[in-house]
N, C-alpha and C positions, 0 to 999 in steps of 0.2 A: 505493499499500498504505499502512496506517495507522503514523503516525509512533511510534505506539506499541510496535511491532513491532521499530523500529528504535532504538529508546531503552529497549529491554530490556538487562536484566543477565543473565549467566548465574546466579547467586546469587538471583536475583529481590527484589534489594535497593530499596526506593523511599524518596526521602527522607521526612522529617516534614515536616508541614502549615506548618511554620514555615519552611521552607527556600525564599527567594526564587530559589534558583539553576535555571537549567536543566539538564538533564541533561549535557548538553556542557560548562557550568560545572563539573559535579563531576567530569568526565573530565580538566578542565582542570587543576584542584585536584590531584587526586590524581598526576599525572604530574609537575607541578611539585615537588610534595613528594616523590617518588620517590627512590630510592636510585641507580637505573640513570640518570636523568637529572644528578642532581647529579655522577655520576661521568665526564661529558661532559667538565667543565672538566680534567679530567687523561687525556685521551686525543687520540693525534694525530688532525690533519685531513689533511694533506699534509706538512707538515714537522716535523720532531722538536721536541717541545717541549723547551724548555729553550735552544733555542740563540737565541732573541731572544723578549721580551715582546710584540713587536708584531704578530705575524701571528695567525692565526684558530687557535683548537682545535676538536674536536668540537662544543663547546659556544657557542662565539660562532657557528660556521657553523649551526649549528639555529637559534640565534635568528634570524637572517638568513634562512633559510630559512622561518621562521614568519611574518617581516615580509612579504616577498614575496608569499607564499601568501595573506596577509591583504589586500594589495595588489590582489592578482588579484580576488579576491573583492569586493572594494569597485567595482572596475571593472564589474565585472558587474550588481551591484546598481544601481549608477548609471546604465549604458548598455543593459542587455538585459532591461527590464522589461515588454518584450512578447514574450519569448522564451519557449518551452515550457518550458525548464528553471529559470525564475525561481524557484519556490517549492522547489528543490531546492537553491538555492545555500547551501554550507552556512554555519551563524553562525560568528563570529569564533572562539569558544571552542573548535569543533571542527576548524575548520582547523588553531588553533594546538596543538591535542593532538595530532592527526596528524602535523604538523610536529615537534613536539617529540621524537614518539616515534621518527622514521624511522630515526633514528642509533644509537638507547640499545643495540643487540644486537650493535654492532661493538666487536670485542675490542681490547685494546691493540694498540699499534703497526699499526694501519691494516690494510690489504687482507694484508700479510704475516703479522700474527698472524689474520687470516682462514683464509688458506692454512694456515698452522701447524696450527691447531686441525683444518681438515678432515682434515690426515693422520693427526694425533693418533686422529681417531675415524672413520677409514678401514673398519673393520672395526665399526661399532657405530652407523651411522645417518648420518654425515658432519657438519659443521656448515657454516653458512651465515650471515651477520651477519643479515638480514631476517629469516629463519628464529627465529633467536633471539630479534629484536625482539616477535615475537608469543608466545615462551614465556616472556619476561619479563613482558611486560604480560597474560597469562593465567593463568600459575604461581608464577611466581617472588617477584613482587614480594608484601608482606606486609600487603596491605591489606584481605581478605577470607580466609577459613578455608580455602578451597580452590581458588578463581579469581584469582589474584593482584590485580591493579588492578582488577579486576571491572568494566572499562570497557564501554560501550554496544556493542550490536551494530555500529551504523555506524560508531562510532571504531574499531573493528577490523576493520570491512570497508574502511576507508580506509586502514590503515597497511598492508593486504597487499598489497604491490607485486608479488609472483610467486605467484599462487594455486594453484600445484602443488606437489606431493610431491616429495622428494628422489628417492626410489626410480624415478620414473617419469620425471624427466627428467636422471636421472644416468646418463651413458654408462659404460657397462663397460672400454669401451677408455681411458678417461680415468681409471680408479682412481689413487689417489695412490700413490706408489713413491718409493722414494731414487733419488736422481741416478745414472744408470748410468755418466757420464763422472767419477767419484771413486773414488779407492781409498784414501788414506792418511787421508779423512775421509768421513764420513758426513752429505751433504748431502740433504735433500728435493729432488723434483724439482718445481720449484715451478708451472712450467705444468702439470705433469699432476695438481698438487696442489690447483689450484685448483678451487672446488667450484662446482657449477650455480647458479642464481639461484632460489630456493625457498622453500617451510617443511618443517621438520624431518618425517619421519613421525610422530613421537609427538604431532605436534599436531593429527593428523588429527580428533579429537574435536573441540578448539574452532574448527576450520575448517568442519566438519558444522556445529555449532551457528549460527555466523556467519552461512551461506549457507542454512540450512533454510527462510528465507521465499521463497527463489526457486523458480520454476517448474524442473521436470526439465530443460527445454530451457536454460535461462537458465544453472543449474546448470552442467552439462555442458560448456556452449560456454564459459563464463567460465574453467572449469580445462582448457582445451584448451592445448595446445602444439605448437610445430613442432619438428621433428626434422632434422638436420644432419649429415652425416658429418663425422666426425673433431671434433664438437663435442657440447656438454651441449645438451640441449631447453633450448626457450625459450617461457615462458607467451607468450601471445598479447594477453591484455587485462588492463587495472585499471579497477577502478571510475571514479566521476566525481570522487568527493572525492579519491581517491588520484593522479589525471592532475594536479589542482591542485596538490598537494604535489610530484609529482615534476617538476612543468616548475620551480618553485620552486628545488628542489634544483640543478637543471640551470645556472637562472640564476645561484643563487648561485657554484656550483663553477665555471662558465666565465667569471665576470665579477670576484667577489671574491679566488676563489683566484690568478685572473690577478694582479689587483692587489698581492696579496703577493709574487708571483714578481718582479714589476717593482719594487717598492718595497725588496725585500732583494737585489736585483742579480742574481738567479738565471737570469733572460733580458735580451736583448739587443736593443736597436733592430732591428739588421740581421737576427737571427733572425723577428723579427716581420714584416719586411717579405717576407722569403723564405718565409713560411709563408703569412701572410694578405696578399692583396693587395686593391687598392681595389674590384676586379670582386667578390670574396668578400663584403666589408662595404659591397657599393653601396646595400643597404635603410637602413643607418645613415646612410653618407653623406649620401643623398638627403633622411632625416629631419633631419640637420644644417640643409641647405640651405633646407630648407622651413621649419624653426621660426625660425631667425634668418638671413635672406637677405642682409642686410647686413654679417653678422659673418662668413658662410663666404663670401666673392666669391672669392677665390682657388682652391686646391688643397684641397678640403675633408679628402682623405686626409692629405696633408702635415700640415695641423694638428691633426688627430687625432693621430697620431702624437707631435707635439709637444706636445700635452695629455696623452699618455699617458705618455709616457718623459721630460717635463720636469720642472717641480718640483711638489712634495708637492700646494699647491692647486689646480693644472691639472688636476693627474692624478685627484684624489677628484671633481672637477667632471664629468670625462669619464666616469668610473666610474658617477657618479648619471645621467648621460644614458644610458648604456647598460642599467642597470637600467630606469629609465623606458621606454625605447625598446621595451624588450620586454613590459614589466607591461601598458601602455596596448593592443599590439598582440594581446593574447590572444581568442582567439577559441573557439566554441563549435562541435565536431563532433556530428553526432547518427548515432551507428549503430543502425538500424533493426533488425538481428538479434537484439537483446535487447527485451522488454517490460518489464522493471523499469527504471525512471527513473534507480535510482542505479547503472547498468551502461551506459544507454544514451548518456549523454552523455559527452563528452571535452574537456578543454581541449587546444587546439593552438596553434602559431603560424604564421604566415602563411610561404609558403616563402622570401621572402627574409630574413625575420627569422629562421628557422629554420636558416637556411645561415651566419648569421652568429655564431648560438649555437654550432652546432657547429663550426665553424672555432675558437671560442674554446677550447672543451673539449676539442679534439683538439691545440689547441697546447699547452695546460695538462699532458696527459696525455704528450704526445711530449718537451716541452723543460724538464719539471719533475719528473714522477712517474717517469718513464723514465730522467733524468738519472743517473749515476753515484752524485752525491753524495748523492742521495736513496735510491738504492737499494741503497747500502752500507748505510745506516740500517735502511731496512724489510728486509734479509736479517738483519742482526745482532737485530733486536728478534725477527725470527722464529724465529732459531734459539734465543734464549733462553726463548720460549713452547714449544717442542718440549721443552726440556731441563727446565723446569718440570714440564710436564705429565709427561711420562715418569716424572720423580722422584715426583711426588707419587702417581701409580697403582703404584710398584714397591713401596711400602710405605704403604699409605692410613692406618694408626692412626698411624704414627708420625709423619706429614707433614701430616697435614689439621689444619686446627683441627678441635675437639672438636664443634660443632653440625655442622659439614660431613661429619665422619665419620660423625654419626649419621644424616644423610641418604645416604649412602654405603651404609651397612649396610641401610639399610630399601628402596633402590631395585633395583628389578627390573636396571638395568646402570648400575653404579656410573661405569663413566668417563663417562656423561653428567652425573652430579654433579661430578666433578671437571672437565669442560670448563665447566660452567657457573661454576665457582669461579675459574679461570684468565679465562674472557672478561669476569668482571665486575670484573676488575682493572683499575687506571688504569696507564697507562706506568710511572708510578714504583713502584708497588705492585709490579708486576711485576718488575720492575729490582732492587728492594730484595730480594725473593723470592729471584732468582735469587743475587744478591751473598752472601745469607747462608748459600744449599746450596752454592755453588761457590767463592767469592772467600776464600782463608785469612783476611784480615785484617779481614773485614765480616761483620757480625752480632754479637748480646748475648743472652743468655737473657732479657732485659729487653726485648727487642722484641717489638711486638705482631704475633702471627702471623695 
């Protein structure tokens, strides 16, 4: 299909003749200068902002995702020159744009904030962070009259991780509710209030525009999903560009967030030994031995653990080895069920490499994200998000900033405007808003609202 179709923008905007940038360079510039990208510096990745200046925020995580994704495409350009997908390898500015956008829809306080907003929007279309990303870039950013950042069609396709609408994959049996096991306090049921992975129904128009060039069969298959009893539906496919970003995101999460957990003393060596055996990471150990047989002559597993849990210099070296191990192993899988090349190809890892990555991701999830010291803070942030949202909705004219209230009045569904406003907040802005509303000694009439 012609590149012109995929570089088109909803507004029809084209650059002036003296503009040397490619269409994807323009996309990249718009995201770098966007409000949503800048706010990532003040949003939680996993660990609570303010506890330390060492670990990663959403912004530093995003920069690492972009670097890893660029590394994967560079490998493909160097070693896949005879592969049928070579002409479809995204240029660096495109893969960076998609990577920079992948988390901009996430609200304050990470997954806890996402669950909180989905509860708040339980009767008006729900909320999901990836769906909010699409809403931000196609509607809310101020770089065009009606189309947000007005990115190219291919960039929008690449950041659409879950190409299914909320109403299609939402399981009514899992509709958000209050926790039935509390009586003195009202707490939301966190498991029941977790959203499906999707885009929100209000963005159907932009999704239709993005997928317009596809054949009817490709479009239908791409938007298909799997249903499971007791769970939300799950989309089946991602585009070629999106699969590159998604793998880079998994690597950054599994390796770099793991690094943070070790450096801050949140996980111990014995926990790693208990969860990740030599057999599980055999592919990485074999790679260590093959790359430097003289150095890894003894027990490579013990040397790896000594490196990861030893001094900072050795740990950084092993973290670098892990990232390199995944990037250089990336392969391209062809799915003949699609006719469109941007859907036909997908980046994957060999089985042994994928086993190592899944083990690292699982270790971070179980030992860090699910740990009580992290869950307490996630819960507290979630509770503040609900309190702020419900207060703003109780008297919008009294509590919303003037420009937000103007949008609220003009919207078909005002709760979506309040949701956009709360979701856009950094952790600190949400905390200050909460304190101004609820803490007796906090707040001033001179505070900026």
